[in-house]
C-alpha positions in Angstrom: 37.5 126.1 113.4 36.4 122.6 114.8 39.7 121.3 113.7 41.7 123.7 115.7 39.9 122.9 119.1 40.3 119.1 118.2 44.2 119.5 117.8 44.4 121.5 121.1 42.6 118.5 122.8 44.8 116.1 121.2 47.8 118.1 122.1 46.7 118.0 125.9 45.9 114.3 125.8 49.5 113.7 124.5 51.2 116.2 126.9 49.4 115.0 130.2 51.1 111.5 130.3 54.5 113.0 129.4 54.2 115.3 132.4 53.2 112.7 134.7 56.0 110.5 133.7 58.4 113.6 134.1 57.0 114.3 137.6 57.3 110.5 138.6 60.9 110.4 137.6 61.7 113.8 139.4 60.0 112.6 142.7 61.8 109.4 142.4 65.3 110.9 142.1 64.3 113.4 145.0 63.5 110.5 147.2 66.6 108.5 146.2 68.9 111.8 146.9 67.2 111.9 150.5 67.8 108.4 151.2 71.5 108.7 150.2 72.0 111.8 152.2 70.3 109.9 155.3 72.6 106.9 154.8 75.6 109.1 154.7 74.6 111.0 157.8 74.6 107.7 159.9 77.4 107.4 162.4 78.5 104.9 165.2 76.4 105.6 168.4 73.2 106.7 166.5 70.1 105.0 168.0 68.0 104.0 165.0 64.8 102.2 164.0 64.9 99.7 161.1 62.1 99.5 158.6 61.0 96.1 160.2 60.5 97.9 163.6 63.8 96.8 165.2 65.4 99.3 167.7 69.2 99.5 167.8 72.5 101.5 168.3 74.9 101.5 165.6 78.4 100.0 166.6 80.1 99.8 163.4 79.5 101.1 159.8 81.0 100.1 156.3 79.8 101.0 152.8 76.9 98.6 152.7 76.2 97.2 156.2 75.7 98.4 159.7 76.3 96.4 162.9 73.4 97.1 165.4 73.4 96.3 169.0 69.9 95.5 169.7 70.4 94.2 173.2 73.0 93.7 175.8 75.8 91.9 173.9 73.5 91.1 170.9 74.7 92.6 167.7 73.3 91.9 164.2 74.7 92.9 160.8 71.9 94.6 158.4 71.8 96.2 155.2 72.2 100.1 155.5 69.2 100.5 153.4 67.0 98.7 156.0 67.5 101.6 158.5 64.5 103.7 158.4 65.2 106.6 160.8 67.2 107.8 163.8 65.3 107.3 166.9 64.2 110.6 168.5 63.1 109.4 171.9 63.5 106.4 173.8 61.2 103.5 172.8 59.5 103.3 176.1 58.2 106.9 175.8 57.0 106.7 172.2 56.1 102.8 171.8 52.7 101.2 171.8 52.8 100.7 175.7 53.0 104.4 176.4 49.8 104.9 173.9 47.8 102.1 175.2 48.7 101.8 178.7 50.0 98.3 178.6 52.6 96.7 180.6 56.1 97.7 179.4 59.1 95.3 179.3 60.8 97.0 182.1 57.7 96.4 184.4 57.6 92.8 183.4 61.3 92.4 184.5 60.4 94.0 187.9 57.3 91.8 188.3 54.8 94.7 188.2 51.9 95.4 186.0 51.6 98.9 184.4 48.4 98.1 182.6 45.0 99.8 183.5 43.7 96.5 184.5 46.6 95.9 187.0 45.7 99.1 189.1 
């Protein structure tokens, strides 16, 4: 009787790592499929955010690269895998300046101070 309980315990110890490895492979392939679908959904004109935090607008796409306009007349070529997400709202409304009350880039260009200390 003690042998049977010992055998069940050994079976559980053997199966748990196998289940964990199977789960890791499944979640990894699911994530890769999501990234592949996202990359295929990108199109010219989409406003995106790169994994490095750079905001830009897609101006040209090929199989592995994207050309992003990050400023007026300033275009960079990046690997498509570096694009993290599509931009939902304008960066001024969602950026750190909106959350902290700091001076925004447009305010600097206009010579005004939007920060709480400037009021």
